[in-house]
Backbone bond lengths (Angstrom), bond angles and torsions (degrees), N, CA, C in turn:
res aa  C-N    CA-C-N  psi(-1)  N-CA   C-N-CA  omega(-1)  CA-C   N-CA-C  phi
1 X - - - 1.451 - - 1.518 109.75 -
2 X 1.303 115.93 134.05 1.457 121.24 -179.06 1.517 111.54 -80.53
3 X 1.309 114.23 155.93 1.459 120.61 175.09 1.529 108.46 -59.24
4 X 1.296 115.44 136.14 1.454 119.49 177.52 1.520 114.23 91.97
5 X 1.345 117.55 -14.00 1.460 118.30 178.11 1.521 109.41 -76.83
6 X 1.287 116.24 143.09 1.452 122.37 -178.73 1.520 108.31 -89.78
7 X 1.321 116.74 133.16 1.455 119.85 178.42 1.524 108.91 -85.31
8 X 1.293 116.10 111.70 1.456 123.70 178.54 1.517 107.49 -131.79
9 X 1.312 115.29 161.67 1.450 120.21 177.03 1.526 109.16 -67.93
10 X 1.320 115.93 133.23 1.464 120.54 178.62 1.523 110.28 -66.93
11 X 1.321 114.25 152.02 1.460 121.60 176.02 1.525 109.47 -91.96
12 X 1.312 116.95 160.00 1.462 120.51 175.26 1.529 107.59 -64.26
13 X 1.334 118.20 133.51 1.474 120.98 -176.83 1.526 113.96 -55.54
14 X 1.324 117.32 -36.39 1.467 119.26 -179.31 1.531 111.31 -69.28
15 X 1.316 117.00 -32.15 1.467 120.69 174.03 1.525 109.42 -63.15
16 X 1.329 116.35 -45.81 1.471 121.24 -178.73 1.523 110.27 -62.08
17 X 1.324 117.15 -42.84 1.469 120.67 179.82 1.526 110.55 -63.13
18 X 1.315 117.50 -43.51 1.461 120.41 177.05 1.519 111.52 -62.88
19 X 1.316 115.37 -37.69 1.458 120.85 178.70 1.527 110.33 -65.05
20 X 1.337 116.53 -42.88 1.470 121.05 177.86 1.527 109.82 -64.30
21 X 1.341 117.17 -42.36 1.467 120.13 177.41 1.526 111.07 -55.56
22 X 1.327 117.26 -38.85 1.455 120.63 -176.74 1.514 115.14 -88.42
23 X 1.318 117.60 -36.40 1.465 121.17 -171.10 1.523 114.73 -120.35
24 X 1.319 118.58 -12.28 1.464 121.48 -175.83 1.517 113.20 -76.72
25 X 1.315 115.01 160.01 1.462 121.57 -178.66 1.525 109.52 -143.08
26 X 1.326 116.13 128.16 1.464 122.54 173.35 1.524 106.50 -109.28
27 X 1.313 117.60 127.03 1.464 119.34 -179.61 1.521 110.75 -140.24
28 X 1.323 114.62 154.69 1.464 121.78 178.03 1.522 107.40 -136.14
29 X 1.325 116.04 118.54 1.466 122.15 176.06 1.519 108.37 -97.39
30 X 1.313 116.66 136.69 1.466 122.22 175.53 1.522 106.23 -127.91
31 X 1.324 116.20 115.74 1.462 121.61 -174.87 1.521 111.22 -137.38
32 X 1.320 115.07 156.31 1.462 119.75 171.87 1.519 108.47 -66.85
33 X 1.336 115.73 145.16 1.460 120.00 179.69 1.521 108.27 -148.65
34 X 1.325 116.39 116.37 1.473 121.54 -173.90 1.522 113.79 -61.08
35 X 1.328 117.78 -35.70 1.465 118.87 -173.46 1.526 114.04 -91.66
36 X 1.309 117.99 -7.11 1.467 120.41 177.71 1.528 108.58 -78.51
37 X 1.321 115.52 141.05 1.464 120.90 -177.93 1.531 111.71 -55.83
38 X 1.322 116.35 -41.85 1.468 120.61 -179.23 1.526 112.01 -81.31
39 X 1.332 116.83 -12.11 1.458 120.63 -176.42 1.520 113.05 81.93
40 X 1.330 116.25 0.44 1.463 122.60 -177.31 1.526 108.91 -127.98
41 X 1.324 115.33 138.46 1.466 120.40 175.46 1.522 108.79 -115.78
42 X 1.328 115.48 131.78 1.458 122.07 176.80 1.528 106.87 -111.39
43 X 1.336 116.11 121.67 1.466 120.83 -177.09 1.527 110.08 -125.50
44 X 1.326 116.47 102.00 1.461 119.42 175.81 1.527 110.60 -88.44
45 X 1.316 115.90 151.75 1.462 118.85 172.81 1.519 110.75 -155.13
46 X 1.305 113.48 148.05 1.458 122.33 172.35 1.517 105.80 -113.81
47 X 1.335 116.90 135.95 1.460 118.48 179.11 1.514 112.16 -151.60
48 X 1.323 112.72 156.04 1.460 122.54 170.28 1.520 105.23 -133.04
49 X 1.321 116.66 132.17 1.461 120.68 -179.71 1.521 109.71 -125.33
50 X 1.328 115.61 131.61 1.460 122.34 179.74 1.520 110.17 -136.50
51 X 1.317 115.69 168.17 1.458 119.01 171.47 1.527 108.79 -61.67
52 X 1.314 115.73 149.38 1.465 121.33 -176.33 1.526 112.73 -60.61
53 X 1.326 117.99 -26.18 1.463 118.80 179.69 1.535 112.30 -74.16
54 X 1.326 117.97 -3.52 1.470 123.21 172.29 1.530 111.62 -107.33
55 X 1.310 117.57 19.75 1.465 122.69 -177.33 1.539 112.64 -53.46
56 X 1.327 116.99 -41.00 1.464 119.70 -176.59 1.527 111.82 -58.81
57 X 1.319 117.31 -35.72 1.473 120.14 178.02 1.527 109.48 -60.48
58 X 1.332 117.06 -45.87 1.468 119.82 -179.62 1.526 111.41 -68.16
59 X 1.328 117.61 -34.11 1.465 120.11 175.12 1.524 110.01 -61.27
60 X 1.328 115.85 -40.79 1.463 120.48 -179.38 1.530 111.64 -73.77
61 X 1.324 118.07 -34.10 1.474 120.92 173.78 1.524 108.99 -62.20
62 X 1.339 116.73 -45.45 1.464 121.57 179.28 1.531 110.35 -60.58
63 X 1.314 117.09 -42.02 1.466 121.87 178.46 1.527 110.38 -63.84
64 X 1.315 117.10 -41.30 1.468 121.78 -178.07 1.524 111.32 -67.79
65 X 1.326 117.66 -43.64 1.469 121.06 -179.65 1.525 110.68 -75.19
66 X 1.330 117.22 -37.06 1.462 120.41 174.59 1.514 115.73 103.65
67 X 1.320 118.31 4.45 1.466 120.45 179.31 1.517 109.07 -160.81
68 X 1.322 115.05 176.62 1.454 121.11 176.88 1.511 112.05 113.45
69 X 1.322 115.22 176.53 1.459 122.76 -177.86 1.527 108.20 -137.91
70 X 1.321 115.79 144.96 1.461 121.54 174.62 1.519 109.18 -102.33
71 X 1.327 115.87 136.52 1.460 122.62 178.17 1.519 108.62 -123.44
72 X 1.319 116.25 137.26 1.459 120.98 172.48 1.517 108.19 -87.79
73 X 1.328 116.48 134.72 1.464 121.63 -177.75 1.522 109.13 -124.42
74 X 1.310 115.78 138.09 1.458 120.83 177.11 1.522 108.78 -112.94
75 X 1.312 115.17 122.83 1.458 120.91 177.18 1.526 109.68 -117.61
76 X 1.334 115.32 31.90 1.462 121.36 -177.47 1.518 112.27 -54.47
77 X 1.332 115.77 -39.01 1.470 119.18 -177.55 1.529 112.29 -62.84
78 X 1.349 116.81 -19.98 1.463 120.80 177.32 1.527 111.48 -96.11
79 X 1.334 116.22 -1.93 1.456 120.18 -177.98 1.518 113.26 78.91
80 X 1.329 117.04 20.70 1.460 121.99 -179.06 1.520 110.49 -98.55
81 X 1.314 114.50 159.42 1.454 120.56 172.93 1.530 109.07 -69.22
82 X 1.325 118.11 158.10 1.474 120.08 175.05 1.534 110.39 -60.56
83 X 1.318 115.30 150.04 1.458 122.37 179.83 1.520 109.90 -122.39
84 X 1.320 114.67 164.36 1.458 121.41 170.95 1.524 106.43 -129.95
85 X 1.328 115.14 140.73 1.461 121.83 -175.60 1.526 108.71 -120.86
86 X 1.321 116.18 129.37 1.468 122.66 172.82 1.516 106.07 -100.36
87 X 1.333 116.49 123.83 1.466 120.44 -176.73 1.518 111.55 -131.07
88 X 1.321 114.21 145.93 1.463 122.14 166.21 1.520 105.32 -125.15
89 X 1.334 116.53 117.06 1.466 121.20 179.56 1.522 112.22 -116.87
90 X 1.304 117.50 -14.04 1.461 121.53 -179.80 1.529 109.92 -79.27
91 X 1.328 116.75 121.80 1.467 119.40 178.22 1.528 110.53 -65.05
92 X 1.322 117.05 -30.67 1.477 120.18 176.63 1.523 110.38 -63.84
93 X 1.339 116.42 -45.84 1.465 119.86 178.87 1.522 111.69 -65.86
94 X 1.321 116.55 -36.65 1.465 119.09 177.34 1.523 110.05 -60.96
95 X 1.330 115.32 -46.48 1.462 120.13 -177.84 1.535 111.69 -68.40
96 X 1.319 116.99 -36.59 1.470 120.99 -175.99 1.532 113.30 -82.88
97 X 1.333 117.96 -35.30 1.462 121.04 -173.24 1.532 114.40 -116.47
98 X 1.328 116.74 -55.02 1.464 120.15 -173.28 1.528 112.26 -66.50
99 X 1.326 117.36 -48.76 1.467 120.02 -176.75 1.526 112.33 -62.87
100 X 1.339 119.35 -47.76 1.470 117.82 177.32 1.535 112.53 -59.00
101 X 1.334 116.29 -37.62 1.465 119.87 178.92 1.529 110.26 -63.37
102 X 1.341 117.16 -50.40 1.467 120.37 -176.97 1.527 112.64 -74.15
103 X 1.321 117.93 -21.91 1.462 119.70 174.69 1.533 110.40 -76.46
104 X 1.331 115.96 -35.01 1.465 120.25 179.17 1.536 111.37 -75.94
105 X 1.329 115.95 -36.57 1.463 122.31 -179.67 1.526 107.81 -122.59
106 X 1.335 117.86 83.64 1.470 121.15 -171.51 1.527 113.97 -65.15
107 X 1.318 114.35 145.70 1.455 121.53 171.96 1.522 108.20 -63.09
108 X 1.325 117.26 152.34 1.461 121.58 -175.18 1.522 113.40 -108.84
109 X 1.305 117.77 -23.22 1.465 121.55 -175.90 1.533 110.58 -94.02
110 X 1.328 115.26 -172.69 1.469 122.05 178.84 1.527 111.60 -55.49
111 X 1.318 115.46 -25.74 1.462 120.17 -178.78 1.537 111.69 -60.16
112 X 1.332 117.42 -19.52 1.467 120.22 177.04 1.532 110.12 -59.66
113 X 1.337 116.72 -40.53 1.468 120.60 178.54 1.525 110.62 -66.10
114 X 1.327 116.70 -40.70 1.466 121.21 177.94 1.523 109.03 -61.84
115 X 1.333 116.70 -44.34 1.463 121.38 179.08 1.528 111.17 -59.03
116 X 1.324 117.91 -44.93 1.473 120.74 -178.57 1.529 111.16 -61.42
117 X 1.321 117.11 -41.02 1.468 120.99 177.29 1.527 110.53 -66.57
118 X 1.321 116.62 -44.24 1.464 122.92 178.04 1.530 110.09 -58.89
119 X 1.319 116.32 -46.31 1.471 122.16 -179.97 1.531 110.22 -60.09
120 X 1.315 116.93 -42.56 1.467 121.22 178.78 1.526 110.44 -61.83
121 X 1.332 117.35 -41.78 1.471 120.90 177.78 1.522 110.49 -60.97
122 X 1.327 116.97 -44.83 1.471 120.59 -179.37 1.521 110.21 -62.71
123 X 1.311 117.63 -43.52 1.467 120.52 -179.64 1.525 111.07 -65.09
124 X 1.332 117.48 -35.85 1.471 120.49 173.86 1.528 110.02 -62.37
125 X 1.314 116.49 -42.99 1.467 120.74 179.33 1.521 110.86 -65.07
126 X 1.320 117.29 -43.33 1.469 121.00 -178.28 1.527 110.99 -63.49
127 X 1.341 116.98 -24.55 1.470 119.97 176.91 1.528 111.83 -93.43
128 X 1.345 117.40 5.16 1.459 121.51 174.96 1.516 115.61 87.60
129 X 1.322 117.64 5.42 1.465 120.84 -176.64 1.528 113.24 -65.47
130 X 1.319 117.70 -23.78 1.470 120.53 -179.00 1.529 111.80 -70.58
131 X 1.311 116.88 -5.01 1.470 121.20 178.46 1.527 112.31 -94.69
132 X 1.330 116.55 -0.55 1.462 120.31 -178.62 1.528 110.15 -116.59
133 X 1.314 115.66 155.86 1.467 120.53 178.17 1.524 110.47 -62.23
134 X 1.323 115.89 -42.77 1.466 121.21 179.57 1.531 110.24 -62.22
135 X 1.331 116.33 -43.07 1.461 121.29 179.80 1.516 112.33 -64.54
136 X 1.342 116.57 -42.85 1.471 120.73 177.90 1.526 109.48 -60.58
137 X 1.322 116.14 -41.18 1.458 120.73 179.11 1.534 110.50 -61.84
138 X 1.330 116.79 -44.15 1.469 121.16 177.78 1.525 110.74 -61.38
139 X 1.330 115.83 -44.37 1.463 120.82 -179.27 1.524 110.47 -62.24
140 X 1.332 117.14 -42.54 1.467 120.18 178.46 1.527 111.48 -63.11
141 X 1.338 117.01 -39.82 1.469 120.33 177.48 1.526 110.77 -61.71
142 X 1.343 115.81 -45.93 1.462 120.19 -179.93 1.527 110.92 -65.07
143 X 1.326 116.09 -40.40 1.462 120.14 178.52 1.530 110.38 -63.63
144 X 1.326 117.29 -39.58 1.468 120.43 176.71 1.528 110.82 -60.76
145 X 1.332 116.28 -38.65 1.466 120.06 176.64 1.526 110.33 -63.88
146 X 1.342 116.86 -40.50 1.467 120.76 175.86 1.523 110.18 -59.49
147 X 1.309 115.51 -43.85 1.467 120.64 -176.57 1.527 111.35 -65.03
148 X 1.326 117.41 -34.29 1.466 120.56 178.45 1.527 111.15 -61.24
149 X 1.320 116.06 -27.10 1.460 120.71 179.99 1.524 112.32 -88.77
150 X 1.331 116.80 -3.48 1.465 122.08 -179.28 1.519 111.81 -88.60
151 X 1.332 116.02 -163.73 1.464 121.60 -175.09 1.519 113.79 -90.81
152 X 1.326 118.42 -19.43 1.464 120.73 -175.08 1.524 111.16 -87.26
153 X 1.333 115.67 148.84 1.465 120.72 179.42 1.521 112.20 -82.51
154 X 1.323 117.90 -36.82 1.466 121.93 -178.63 1.521 108.83 -79.30
155 X 1.329 116.89 95.71 1.454 119.69 -172.46 1.521 114.59 -116.74
156 X 1.311 119.28 2.71 1.459 120.14 178.28 1.518 110.16 -98.02
157 X 1.315 115.84 131.87 1.460 119.05 174.34 1.515 108.19 -143.33
158 X 1.283 115.06 145.39 1.451 121.33 178.48 1.512 107.88 -126.83
159 X 1.304 115.94 172.78 1.457 119.92 176.50 1.510 108.22 -73.57
160 X 1.301 117.33 107.36 1.451 121.02 176.56 1.527 108.63 -138.65
161 X 1.320 118.18 171.50 1.464 120.15 -175.47 1.526 114.50 -58.29
162 X 1.302 117.66 -23.38 1.463 118.80 -178.70 1.525 110.90 -108.97
163 X 1.337 115.58 53.57 1.461 118.90 179.06 1.518 109.82 -53.74
164 X 1.296 114.85 122.30 1.453 118.58 179.93 1.516 109.47 -98.80
165 X 1.285 114.68 164.89 1.453 120.82 175.87 1.516 107.84 -89.33
166 X 1.313 115.97 123.66 1.462 120.02 177.96 1.511 108.20 -98.16
167 X 1.278 115.76 125.25 1.453 120.93 179.65 1.524 107.55 -120.49
168 X 1.287 115.33 125.15 1.452 119.66 175.23 1.524 106.31 -93.87
169 X 1.294 115.46 111.22 1.458 120.17 179.83 1.528 107.53 -116.61
170 X 1.278 115.37 106.50 1.455 119.69 177.68 1.525 108.81 -80.11
171 X 1.274 116.33 -177.69 1.453 123.86 -176.77 1.529 111.73 -44.88
172 X 1.326 116.88 109.20 1.465 121.72 -177.41 1.523 109.05 -119.29
173 X 1.284 117.82 95.58 1.462 119.69 179.90 1.520 111.94 -81.60
174 X 1.339 117.18 -5.87 1.461 119.73 -176.37 1.518 112.88 -82.60
175 X 1.320 118.30 -2.79 1.460 119.95 178.36 1.502 113.43 82.19
176 X 1.325 117.46 28.19 1.458 120.63 179.28 1.516 111.96 -68.13
177 X 1.298 116.33 162.48 1.459 121.93 -179.35 1.515 108.80 -84.92
178 X 1.316 117.20 127.78 1.461 121.18 174.57 1.505 109.34 -92.98
179 X 1.328 115.39 138.98 1.463 119.90 177.52 1.502 109.12 -122.71
């Protein structure tokens, strides 16, 4: 257990998988970055966001998966209740904790396809492919496939001067912010 993690009773793995199917989000941002050797930064993340009064559920999800960080979010300006966000942004943690968990207890909904594409992107990154033009192209293709499974219609993106951040936001009944 890492410093700062809260010790809570683990949840049943099938409960967590169902929760991820309904509330989880896999996203990959691809942006220009001046200090990166390739000039491009690829930022994957897995997250679940809920109202702050459901924080204990996310603490227990984090305990069950074995990694991640909780963030408090304020959406007061939108007139929303406070939220808490569970995130995994480390590709090492994804490979060591999240992937084995989701491979052992597979997602059941359409999100399973999104997860497989997301996992492939992470494995490409872990092998250094995100540092090459060919690798960036592969990642963009996979991300476009992820986007086709999302809610937005405009799902094609290429490497152009206005690289946008693509966020795959699946069914979010908690009132999270879509970007």
